[in-house]
C-alpha positions in Angstrom: 0.0 0.1 0.0 2.8 2.5 1.0 4.5 1.6 -2.4 1.4 2.4 -4.3 0.9 5.8 -2.6 4.5 6.6 -3.1 4.1 5.7 -6.9 1.0 7.6 -7.2 2.5 10.8 -5.6 5.5 10.5 -7.7 3.1 10.3 -10.8 1.1 13.3 -9.5 4.4 15.2 -9.1 5.6 14.3 -12.5 2.3 15.2 -14.2 2.5 18.6 -12.4 5.8 19.0 -13.7 4.7 18.4 -17.1 1.7 20.7 -16.9 4.0 23.4 -15.8 6.7 23.0 -18.5 4.0 22.8 -21.2 2.4 26.2 -19.9 5.5 28.0 -19.3 7.6 27.2 -22.3 4.6 26.8 -24.9 4.5 29.3 -27.7 0.6 28.6 -27.6 0.2 29.4 -23.9 -1.0 33.1 -24.7 -3.5 32.1 -27.3 -4.7 29.2 -25.1 -5.0 31.5 -21.9 -6.9 34.3 -24.1 -9.2 31.4 -25.5 -9.8 30.0 -22.2 -10.5 33.3 -20.5 -13.1 34.0 -23.3 -14.7 30.8 -22.8 -13.9 29.4 -26.2 -11.7 26.4 -24.9 -12.1 24.3 -21.8 -10.4 21.6 -19.9 -11.5 18.1 -19.9 -11.1 15.5 -17.3 -8.7 13.5 -19.1 -6.1 16.3 -19.1 -6.8 17.6 -22.5 -8.6 20.6 -23.9 -11.7 20.9 -26.2 -13.7 23.7 -27.8 -16.6 24.5 -25.3 -19.2 25.1 -28.3 -19.6 22.7 -31.3 -18.0 23.9 -34.8 -15.2 26.2 -33.3 -13.5 28.6 -35.7 -10.4 27.2 -37.4 -8.1 29.2 -35.1 -9.8 27.7 -32.0 -9.5 24.1 -33.6 -5.8 24.8 -34.3 -5.2 25.7 -30.9 -6.9 22.7 -29.4 -5.2 20.2 -31.8 -1.6 21.9 -31.0 -2.3 21.8 -27.2 -3.5 18.4 -27.1 -0.5 17.0 -29.3 1.9 18.5 -26.8 0.0 17.4 -23.7 -0.2 13.9 -25.1 3.4 13.7 -25.8 4.3 14.8 -22.2 1.7 12.5 -20.9 3.1 9.4 -22.8 6.7 10.4 -21.6 5.6 10.4 -18.0 3.4 7.3 -18.3 6.5 5.4 -19.7 8.9 6.6 -16.9 6.4 5.9 -14.2 5.2 2.6 -15.4 1.5 3.8 -15.4 -1.2 4.6 -17.9 -1.4 7.7 -20.2 -4.9 8.1 -18.6 -3.7 8.2 -15.1 -1.1 10.9 -16.0 -3.7 13.0 -17.8 -6.5 12.5 -15.0 -3.8 13.7 -12.7 -2.9 16.6 -14.6 -6.4 17.8 -15.2 -6.9 17.8 -11.5 -3.9 19.9 -10.8 -5.0 22.2 -13.7 -8.4 22.6 -12.3 -7.1 23.5 -8.8 -4.9 26.2 -10.2 -7.3 27.6 -12.7 -8.7 31.0 -12.2 -12.5 31.1 -11.4 -14.7 31.3 -14.8 -12.6 29.1 -16.8 -14.6 26.1 -18.3 -14.4 22.7 -17.3 -16.1 19.5 -18.6 -18.1 17.4 -16.1 -18.1 13.5 -16.5 -21.4 13.8 -18.6 -19.7 16.0 -21.0 -21.6 19.2 -20.1 -19.5 22.4 -19.5 -19.3 24.7 -16.6 -17.3 27.5 -15.4 -15.1 26.8 -12.2 
């Protein structure tokens, strides 16, 4: 049990580090932040982003694709290093993102609906 908790904690820390690296060094950080502040892009519970409304403009769809590709690469790297699933890493990153997000940003619930934090 203790070993599993240590492993989960280590994975959580790695997911947090990945999230910090992605947002601080990412050239898409400002457009993502702007789109999230405008309620155009939200965070999913799996650690990826999605447009809040169906049929988003091309620039919003491009931001979503770019961010999700970078997140997937980071999650895969961490999952391989920690011997856990990509889903686990993404879910832990999503929890950290939600805790640190400002009020008003949109988050998808488990039923697929969107609500501001």
